[in-house]
C-alpha positions in Angstrom: -6.1 15.5 -20.9 -2.9 13.7 -19.5 -3.8 10.1 -18.2 -2.7 9.0 -14.8 0.3 6.6 -15.0 0.7 3.2 -13.2 3.5 0.9 -13.9 3.4 -2.9 -13.9 6.8 -4.4 -13.7 7.6 -8.1 -13.9 10.7 -10.1 -13.0 11.8 -13.1 -10.9 14.1 -11.1 -9.0 12.5 -8.4 -6.5 15.0 -6.0 -7.1 14.6 -5.7 -10.9 11.0 -5.5 -10.8 11.0 -2.5 -8.3 13.6 -0.6 -10.1 11.8 -1.2 -13.4 8.3 0.1 -11.9 10.4 3.0 -10.3 12.2 4.1 -13.5 8.7 3.8 -15.5 6.6 6.3 -13.4 9.9 8.7 -12.9 9.7 8.2 -9.0 12.6 10.3 -8.6 10.5 13.1 -9.4 7.9 12.3 -6.6 10.3 12.2 -3.7 12.5 15.2 -2.4 15.7 14.4 -0.9 14.5 16.9 1.8 11.7 15.2 2.8 10.5 13.2 6.0 9.9 10.0 4.6 7.8 7.2 6.1 8.0 4.0 4.6 4.4 1.9 5.3 4.6 -1.6 4.6 1.9 -4.1 5.5 2.6 -6.1 8.4 -0.7 -6.7 9.3 0.2 -10.1 11.2 3.7 -12.1 12.1 3.4 -14.0 8.7 6.5 -14.6 6.1 6.1 -12.7 2.8 6.1 -16.1 1.1 2.6 -16.6 2.4 1.3 -13.5 0.2 0.2 -11.6 3.4 3.2 -9.4 4.3 5.4 -7.1 2.3 8.8 -8.5 1.3 11.6 -6.9 3.0 13.7 -7.0 -0.1 11.2 -4.5 -1.6 11.9 -2.3 1.3 15.8 -2.8 1.2 15.5 -1.9 -2.8 13.0 1.0 -1.9 15.9 2.3 0.7 18.7 2.0 -1.8 16.6 4.2 -4.5 16.0 6.8 -1.9 19.7 7.0 -0.7 20.8 7.1 -4.1 18.6 10.2 -4.4 20.4 11.9 -1.7 17.3 11.1 1.2 18.1 10.7 4.8 15.3 11.2 6.7 14.0 7.7 6.4 11.6 5.8 8.8 9.8 2.7 8.4 6.8 2.4 10.2 3.9 0.1 10.8 1.1 -0.6 13.2 -0.6 -4.0 12.5 -3.5 -5.9 13.8 -1.4 -8.5 15.7 1.8 -8.4 17.5 3.7 -5.9 15.5 6.9 -6.6 17.3 7.1 -10.2 16.3 5.7 -9.2 12.7 9.1 -7.5 12.3 11.1 -10.4 13.7 9.0 -13.1 11.3 9.2 -11.0 8.2 12.7 -10.4 8.5 12.6 -6.3 8.4 15.0 -5.8 11.4 18.0 -7.0 9.1 17.3 -4.2 6.3 16.8 -1.5 9.2 20.3 -2.4 10.6 22.0 -2.6 6.8 20.8 0.8 6.2 20.7 2.4 9.9 17.2 3.7 9.4 14.5 3.9 12.2 11.9 1.3 12.6 8.6 2.5 14.6 5.8 0.3 16.0 3.0 2.9 15.2 0.9 1.1 17.5 2.9 2.4 20.3 3.5 5.7 19.2 2.2 8.8 20.6 -1.7 9.7 19.1 -3.1 12.8 17.5 -6.7 13.1 17.3 -7.7 14.6 14.0 -11.1 15.6 12.6 -11.8 14.6 9.2 -13.2 17.3 6.9 -16.5 16.4 5.5 -16.4 12.8 6.5 -18.2 10.2 4.9 -18.3 8.0 7.8 -15.3 8.7 10.3 -15.4 11.7 12.2 -12.3 11.6 14.1 -9.5 9.4 14.2 -6.1 8.9 16.2 -3.1 9.2 14.0 0.5 8.0 14.9 2.5 11.1 15.5 5.3 9.6 13.0 3.0 9.9 10.3 1.9 13.1 10.8 5.5 14.7 11.1 6.5 13.0 8.0 6.2 14.9 4.7 6.2 12.0 2.3 4.7 8.7 2.9 5.7 5.7 0.8 3.0 3.2 0.7 3.8 -0.5 0.2 1.0 -2.7 0.7 0.6 -6.5 -0.9 -1.6 -7.6 -3.6 -4.6 -9.1 -1.4 -8.1 -9.6 -1.7 -10.2 -8.6 1.7 -13.1 -10.3 3.3 -15.1 -7.1 3.9 -13.6 -4.6 1.2 -12.6 -6.9 -1.5 -9.4 -5.6 -1.7 -6.6 -4.7 0.4 -4.3 -2.4 -1.2 -2.5 1.2 -1.0 -5.7 2.7 0.5 -6.6 0.2 2.9 -2.8 -0.1 4.1 -3.2 3.5 5.5 -5.1 1.9 8.6 -1.7 0.7 9.9 -1.4 4.6 11.1 -4.4 4.7 13.3 -5.6 3.7 16.6 -7.9 2.0 17.3 -8.1 -0.1 14.1 -11.8 -1.6 15.5 -13.4 1.8 14.5 -12.8 1.0 10.5 -14.8 -2.2 10.5 -18.3 -0.9 9.5 -18.9 1.2 6.9 -15.3 0.2 6.0 -15.4 1.4 2.5 -16.6 4.9 3.4 -13.8 4.9 6.2 -11.1 3.9 3.8 -11.9 7.0 1.6 -12.0 9.2 4.6 -8.5 8.0 5.8 -7.3 8.5 2.4 -8.6 12.0 2.3 -6.6 12.7 5.4 -3.4 11.5 4.1 -3.7 12.4 0.6 -1.2 15.2 0.5 1.5 13.2 2.2 1.2 9.9 0.1 3.5 10.5 -2.8 4.2 7.0 -3.9 2.4 3.9 -3.8 4.1 0.6 -4.4 2.3 -2.8 -4.4 4.3 -5.8 -3.6 2.8 -8.3 -6.1 5.7 -10.4 -5.8 3.5 -13.0 -4.1 -0.4 -12.2 -3.6 -2.9 -13.7 -1.4 -6.2 -15.1 -2.6 -9.4 -15.8 -0.7 -8.4 -13.8 2.4 -6.1 -11.2 3.5 -4.7 -13.0 6.6 -5.5 -16.7 6.2 -5.5 -16.9 2.0 -3.5 -18.9 -0.2 -0.3 -17.4 -1.9 -0.4 -16.8 -5.6 2.8 -16.2 -7.4 2.8 -13.3 -9.5 6.5 -11.7 -9.7 4.9 -8.1 -10.1 5.5 -4.6 -8.6 2.6 -2.0 -9.4 3.4 1.4 -8.3 2.4 5.0 -9.1 1.5 8.3 -7.4 -2.3 8.0 -7.7 -3.4 5.5 -5.0 -6.7 5.3 -6.3 -5.4 4.5 -9.7 -2.8 1.9 -8.4 -5.4 0.2 -6.7 -7.8 0.0 -9.8 -4.9 -1.6 -11.7 -3.9 -3.9 -8.8 -7.4 -5.1 -8.6 -7.7 -5.8 -12.2 -4.6 -7.7 -12.1 -6.3 -9.9 -9.7 -9.0 -10.4 -12.2 -11.2 -8.4 -10.2 -13.3 -5.5 -11.9 -12.2 -2.3 -10.2 -16.0 -1.0 -10.4 -16.7 -3.9 -7.9 -14.9 -2.3 -5.6 -17.1 -0.1 -3.6 -14.2 2.4 -1.8 -12.5 2.8 -5.2 -15.9 4.4 -6.7 -16.4 6.6 -3.8 -12.5 7.5 -3.7 -13.1 9.0 -7.3 -16.3 10.9 -6.5 -14.3 12.5 -3.5 -11.6 13.5 -6.1 -8.9 11.4 -4.7 -8.0 10.1 -7.8 -8.9 7.9 -11.0 -10.6 4.8 -10.6 -11.4 4.1 -14.3 -8.9 1.7 -16.3 -9.8 3.9 -19.4 -8.2 7.1 -18.1 -5.1 5.2 -16.5 -2.3 4.8 -18.5 -0.7 1.6 -17.8 3.0 1.2 -18.3 5.3 -1.9 -18.5 3.4 -5.1 -18.6 -0.2 -5.2 -19.9 -2.8 -6.2 -17.2 -4.0 -8.7 -19.8 -0.7 -10.3 -20.1 0.0 -10.7 -16.2 -3.4 -11.0 -14.5 -4.6 -14.2 -12.8 -8.2 -14.8 -11.4 -7.6 -14.7 -7.8 -10.4 -16.7 -5.6 -12.5 -14.3 -3.9 -13.6 -14.2 -0.4 -16.5 -16.1 0.5 -18.9 -12.9 0.6 -18.0 -12.0 -3.0 -18.5 -15.2 -4.6 -21.4 -15.4 -6.7 
């Protein structure tokens, strides 16, 4: 059986790292130029990307250039953070990228909300989803390389929380609910690009930055998250939502079944300091 492919690209220059990763996974085959594309970064709070907490706008810039070169025109960048999303847009510097490319920037927290029921849920029966996400035909997920104080890691699958309201419904049975959320969007998420230029250890919002100079990318969000966890020195088997996602048939969580292209995990990984709840 053909293995799921995930790319790890390393370079000091963010554009070089991104383009290497996109080329390795043949990303041009994953996106149709006719798609209504929603790029979903992680702007959970108003912190500069140098903190390791938010997606670097240069990654979004490079991604939009890649999409435009494919002939795509229906491009929206959207996020609904936990804090002041408008201020986050200012602090991270994404508005300059939006102006440069003349694409739309949407605060998903202010978007029209549609309530959806989750089919055969593990824990999340119904959720309010931003209309922009529902109207898109292709979601490109651009999370950060970070640990998380409840879920252990926050990567591609958890980044989908920015598409819903209220977010408070996620915080009990979080692993099950991350899987339910991913189930809702599994057919829309065509590409996952983890911004690992600078990661965050100890915490997802109040953590310490870790210089990595990496981009991790792939179509399978479960596999991408498994590889990204391993790059942080975390055994993917410790991440409960990955096990549940694989059981649900959302993707591949086993590193043995993933073909890692580009850099080897062993050559680039650093042991991130874990949140207090996971230290033993």
